[in-house]
Legacy VTK file of the C-alpha trace (Angstrom):
# vtk DataFile Version 3.0
C-alpha trace
ASCII
DATASET POLYDATA
POINTS 226 float
0.000 0.000 0.000
1.482 3.330 -1.104
0.142 6.839 -0.404
1.278 9.289 -3.063
0.436 12.968 -3.493
-2.015 15.203 -1.667
-5.637 14.279 -1.085
-8.144 12.994 1.447
-8.243 9.362 0.352
-5.096 8.327 2.222
-4.240 10.115 5.463
-0.540 9.505 6.062
-0.533 11.119 9.518
-3.164 8.799 10.972
-4.503 10.981 13.757
-7.591 13.138 14.211
-7.450 16.924 14.305
-7.928 18.410 17.776
-9.903 21.687 17.709
-8.677 24.198 20.287
-12.165 25.370 21.255
-15.644 23.903 21.530
-18.312 24.516 18.881
-21.750 23.006 18.147
-20.020 20.826 15.528
-17.266 19.652 17.873
-18.432 19.656 21.485
-16.907 18.358 24.723
-17.943 14.773 23.923
-16.099 14.852 20.587
-13.119 16.592 22.143
-12.772 13.738 24.622
-13.384 11.110 21.924
-10.631 12.685 19.816
-8.149 12.454 22.684
-9.013 8.795 23.254
-8.873 7.945 19.546
-5.485 9.584 19.106
-4.099 7.688 22.091
-5.144 4.455 20.386
-3.624 5.553 17.072
-0.355 6.637 18.711
-0.066 3.259 20.413
-0.594 1.534 17.063
2.061 3.715 15.423
4.583 2.479 17.991
3.726 -1.132 17.107
4.314 -0.772 13.364
6.105 -3.740 11.725
9.561 -3.102 10.291
9.365 -1.018 7.103
5.686 -0.164 7.654
3.796 2.932 8.812
0.159 3.540 9.686
-2.305 5.344 7.439
-6.043 5.938 7.446
-7.422 4.905 4.057
-10.872 6.047 2.936
-12.015 3.014 0.986
-15.282 2.584 -0.889
-16.484 0.628 2.169
-15.568 3.346 4.631
-12.404 4.288 6.547
-9.936 1.524 7.382
-6.579 1.444 9.173
-3.858 0.099 6.874
-0.124 -0.555 7.098
1.567 1.322 4.246
5.096 1.172 2.972
7.262 3.444 5.117
8.484 6.429 3.131
5.521 6.339 0.723
4.002 9.563 1.965
3.487 12.831 0.111
6.418 13.880 -2.113
8.555 16.908 -1.313
7.418 20.300 -2.566
7.933 20.619 -6.300
8.451 16.883 -6.786
5.858 15.038 -8.874
4.375 11.875 -7.357
5.347 8.689 -9.190
3.346 5.503 -8.837
5.159 2.157 -8.683
4.968 0.079 -11.857
1.782 -1.986 -12.015
0.069 0.058 -9.284
-3.641 -0.633 -8.704
-5.455 2.718 -8.426
-9.160 1.970 -8.970
-10.931 2.124 -5.556
-13.103 -0.955 -6.106
-10.088 -2.964 -7.281
-8.084 -1.903 -4.212
-10.927 -2.941 -1.915
-11.186 -6.305 -3.661
-7.428 -6.891 -3.677
-7.016 -6.106 0.035
-10.271 -7.714 1.113
-11.607 -4.485 2.585
-15.108 -4.986 3.860
-17.529 -3.010 6.011
-18.411 -4.231 9.460
-21.431 -6.509 9.674
-22.811 -4.020 12.200
-22.563 -1.045 9.847
-25.727 0.986 10.237
-25.510 3.118 7.121
-24.362 1.388 3.946
-21.670 3.104 1.920
-21.340 6.082 4.208
-19.533 8.487 1.872
-21.313 11.814 1.465
-20.455 15.380 0.550
-20.029 17.831 3.420
-21.474 21.314 2.966
-21.391 24.310 5.284
-24.747 26.082 5.578
-25.471 29.285 7.491
-27.960 28.579 10.287
-29.782 31.843 10.972
-31.356 30.941 14.385
-27.976 29.753 15.677
-26.019 32.557 13.956
-23.201 30.341 12.707
-22.360 27.802 10.023
-23.401 24.188 10.554
-22.390 21.043 8.693
-24.790 19.181 6.429
-23.981 15.796 4.852
-26.814 14.834 2.517
-25.434 14.383 -1.021
-23.250 11.677 -2.593
-19.625 12.709 -2.309
-16.337 11.900 -0.652
-15.530 14.076 2.342
-18.199 13.207 4.934
-17.936 9.622 6.170
-21.012 8.492 8.080
-20.582 5.041 9.471
-21.457 2.695 12.256
-17.965 1.215 12.390
-14.560 1.327 10.690
-14.018 -1.228 7.953
-11.530 -4.117 8.154
-9.395 -6.052 5.660
-8.380 -9.662 5.116
-4.962 -9.064 3.487
-2.500 -9.699 6.341
0.222 -7.692 4.612
-1.738 -4.512 5.341
-4.133 -5.456 8.156
-2.966 -7.620 11.060
-4.066 -8.423 14.606
-2.723 -5.079 15.890
-4.936 -3.140 13.502
-7.876 -5.463 14.140
-7.650 -4.716 17.869
-7.304 -0.969 17.284
-10.287 -1.035 14.905
-12.373 -2.776 17.557
-11.367 -0.174 20.153
-12.157 2.756 17.863
-15.479 1.263 16.800
-16.479 0.825 20.428
-15.483 4.403 21.238
-17.276 5.977 18.267
-20.324 3.784 18.817
-20.751 5.076 22.372
-20.427 8.687 21.234
-22.725 8.324 18.202
-25.483 6.907 20.412
-25.780 10.217 22.264
-26.086 13.112 19.785
-26.364 16.578 21.374
-29.606 17.301 19.504
-32.187 15.286 17.550
-31.377 15.199 13.839
-27.616 15.205 14.365
-25.246 12.320 13.629
-21.588 11.594 14.123
-19.323 11.936 11.096
-15.660 11.720 10.287
-15.007 14.753 8.085
-12.106 14.325 5.675
-10.940 17.913 5.232
-7.846 19.333 3.502
-6.317 19.902 6.952
-6.992 16.309 8.047
-9.740 14.086 9.522
-11.906 15.425 12.342
-14.939 14.199 14.263
-18.029 16.388 13.868
-21.738 16.449 14.527
-23.606 17.035 11.270
-27.212 17.731 10.389
-29.143 15.826 7.755
-32.744 17.068 8.145
-33.172 19.114 4.949
-36.464 20.531 6.231
-34.609 22.487 8.918
-32.848 24.716 6.394
-34.575 27.132 3.972
-34.306 25.977 0.366
-32.779 29.313 -0.603
-29.737 28.672 1.586
-26.866 27.435 -0.539
-24.250 25.184 0.951
-20.553 26.017 0.721
-18.614 22.962 -0.416
-14.931 22.150 -0.894
-14.859 23.977 -4.255
-15.657 27.332 -2.623
-12.594 29.593 -2.060
-13.604 30.208 1.579
-14.362 26.570 2.399
-11.060 25.932 4.186
-11.309 29.086 6.319
-14.986 28.641 7.190
-14.684 24.919 7.873
-11.844 25.544 10.328
-13.858 28.281 12.052
-16.957 26.076 12.313
-14.860 23.340 13.944
-12.854 25.582 16.266
-9.559 24.828 14.494
LINES 1 227
226 0 1 2 3 4 5 6 7 8 9 10 11 12 13 14 15 16 17 18 19 20 21 22 23 24 25 26 27 28 29 30 31 32 33 34 35 36 37 38 39 40 41 42 43 44 45 46 47 48 49 50 51 52 53 54 55 56 57 58 59 60 61 62 63 64 65 66 67 68 69 70 71 72 73 74 75 76 77 78 79 80 81 82 83 84 85 86 87 88 89 90 91 92 93 94 95 96 97 98 99 100 101 102 103 104 105 106 107 108 109 110 111 112 113 114 115 116 117 118 119 120 121 122 123 124 125 126 127 128 129 130 131 132 133 134 135 136 137 138 139 140 141 142 143 144 145 146 147 148 149 150 151 152 153 154 155 156 157 158 159 160 161 162 163 164 165 166 167 168 169 170 171 172 173 174 175 176 177 178 179 180 181 182 183 184 185 186 187 188 189 190 191 192 193 194 195 196 197 198 199 200 201 202 203 204 205 206 207 208 209 210 211 212 213 214 215 216 217 218 219 220 221 222 223 224 225
């Protein structure tokens, strides 16, 4: 498994972003969950097999922890990424080759949606909505797993179980009805967030700001307290 170039499909630094302040999208419960998740991920990093490093891969079946080839991170500035000869790049083929599969307890099939920021007038701030097909809002019951032992071993299986248990407890107690736990894959990195999905709660005239908007990065960081 190689991670080449910039993007949100393969997070080389496998840790969650830690907002410095609380917001409706990232409250005290998610702040604590982030600390616990990163402790698990740091422990896994220390257990990496020789020549391997941890990454968080956003597969077609949801996020999965994978051992990647050490040194296969993003290239240096100004250096073009070069794929190894015979590289498999099609997401479905990668999932099939590595045996990536969603948990049998997954509550929402697929789980990959598009995250939009929408101004919420009563609350006077931007809120997250994940309601369209896309690739930067992962809604899931549990992390996926893999059968290929070269990239997914007992260490990652145990860590996956621990993370799934942690996120499951948090997701079961949303701060408000109509909110659900998501793992947002943003340009700055992955972060836990509460998102809304009730389209009736937002006026139709309100247009969402997505990743193509020039202010998306700035506004998304502000909405998450980053």
